[in-house]
C-alpha positions, 0 to 999 in steps of 0.5 A: 266341863262346867266352863264348856257348858256355859260357853255352849248355852251362851252360843245358843242364847246368841244364835236364838237372839240372831234368829229372833232379830232376823225374823223381826226384820223379815216381819217388818219388811213384809209389813211395809209390803203390806202397807205399799199394797194398801196404798195402791188400793187407796186404803190409807187408814189401813196403811197407817194402822199397819205402820202403828202395828209395826211399831208397836211390834218393834217396841215389844221386842225392844222391851223383851231384849232390852236393846233398841232397834233404830234400823227397824224404826228407820224402815217404818218411818220411811214408809210413813214418809213415802205415804205422806209424800204421796198425799203431798203432806209437807209438814208431816213429811218434814217431821218424818225426815227428822225422825229418820235422821235421828234413827240413822244417827242411832244406827251408825250404819253406813248402808242407813246413812247412804239410804237416808241421803237418797230418801232426803234427796227425793223428799227435797226433789218432791217438794221443790227444794232442787238445790237441796236435793243435789247437795244430798246427791253430791254428799252421796258421791263424796261419801262413796268416792272418798280416798279414791284416785282419779280413775276410782272417782270416774268408776264410782260415777259410772257405777251410780249412773248404772244403778240410777238407770237400772232402778229407773231413777230419774232424778238421781240419774240427772243429778249424777250426770250433772255432777259427773260433767262438772267433775270432768270439767274441773279435771280438764281445767286442772289440766290446763292450768298444769299445761300453762305451768310447764310453758311458764316453766319453759319460758323461764328456761329460755330466759336463762338461755338468753342470758347465757348467750348474752354473756358469751357475746360479751366475752367475745367482745372483750376477746376482740378488744384484747386481740386488737391491743395485742395486734397493734403491740406485736406487729410481727404477729399481725397476720395470726391475730387478724385471723383469729379476729375475723373468726371470733367476728364470725362467731359473734355474727353467728351468735347475734343471729341466733340471739335475734331469733331467740328474742323474737321467740321469747317474745312470742312466748311472753305474749302467749303466756300474758294472753293465755288467760284471756285466750281460754276464758271464753271457752271456760265461761261457756263450758261453765254455761253448759256449752261443753262439747264444742269448747272442750274440743276447742281447748283440746285442739289448742293444747295439741297445737301448742305442743306442736308449735313448742316442739317445733320452736324448741328444735328450730335449728335441727333441720329436717332430713332432706332428699332428692324428690320429683315435686311435680308428683308430690304436688299432684298429690297435695292439690288432689287431697286439698280439692276435697275442701274446695267450694263448688265452682272454685278452680284448681290450678296446678303449674309445677314442672317436672324438676327434682329438688332436695327437700322433706316430703312430709313437712313440705306436704303439711305447710302447702296442704294448710295454705291451700285449705286456708285458701279454700276457706276464704274463697267462694269462687274463682280459682286456687293456684299452686305453682313452683318457680326455680329461682337459682340452682339452689333455690326455688318458690312454691306460690299459693294464690286464691282469688278470695276475700284476702287479708285485711291490712290490720291483720297482716302485721301479726300474721306469723306471730302466735297469740298475738290476739284473743281468737274465738277457739271454735273457729281457729286458734291462730296457730296455723301460719306461725307453725308453718313458718317454723316448718319453713325454717326447719326446711332451710326456707322462709314463708311470707305473704306477698304484700304487693298481690291485691286480687286475693292472697298469695303466700310464698314459701322459698326454699334453699338447698 
């Protein structure tokens, strides 16, 4: 019974103390509201007297309870800082900031520490120390986003922006937007680096494949030599050995052709990997300088075009599914789409007979539409022509001709080679024609520039069925 009485007495004392502390905090908050009202009425002496009275009231309570109240002192010092900042008194403002730091350290409260960062940021902003102000906002963001994944950090920025805009805190809004933009740019740069690493891994795998093919060629050559020696020794089996030899020769020829293609593609990949840093550096520099939107869009387009090119290159020996179709109807549709990009005064000419060929409509449309759009970009007057000529029972040529500015001689050598030179990504990445060339290969054909045509530009897409 006695123990129960002691426990009840202790609980009552604790509740009374908590109620007293709550009443004291309410009194301090009301006093601060009074100080704010006094400064609005330009009653500065009265406002400072109110703060001194609040400090005295807190001190009396600390003596009674034998317990420090740094959170309440923090609130009063923060009000003094507000008034000194209104009065443009930098020396006294600095002194109050130091006191706030001391009270916040003693309070050991995350809420008080976050408020201290915001308060210091406003103080630095007020007296022209913008770099220090930004550091405070950055520390606040790091504190709130600590231990979170990418999605969590993004949500943290969104919440802080919403809070800043809701409180009409322009400086916090600008700072968070700037930090948010920098963070997003850093994430994009990391992803671009990861894409580059993946391409480097693909290049290494291609080199291994190339070595395996070279090993096979060496083995086949050894087999041929062995068969030749054996044929000389065994005259009775001459015809058999000749047949085996011819078969191996055909295999070697096929491997050499495949090896030649692999070498060309690996050379393109090597140039691409060597130039990728120079290729994206101007855009990354422009992003860092604040030109974000157009260059981020250009980088996204580059990554998309790289992915398309690499997918086509890795499946170059897998030809498209072919079927018979009337190319006149298909070409009319392609020209109608392309004409929307022609300049006024440029004539669109279509010369395609009503014949059927075996091809893939989607892949063929992608190539011809790109060639027509490319012609439209470089033709200000005259005409752009799309025609088809039957060369044999199993081959034909699609010809795209324009009367534009033509292609300079120095650019023709690398016209179908990706990343042969550094491009302004906002004006194009140079992957269009190399990609079309790969599509043409998968259509069992070739794409080339007519070197003899001098009145503009002419591309010839030759297909074999």
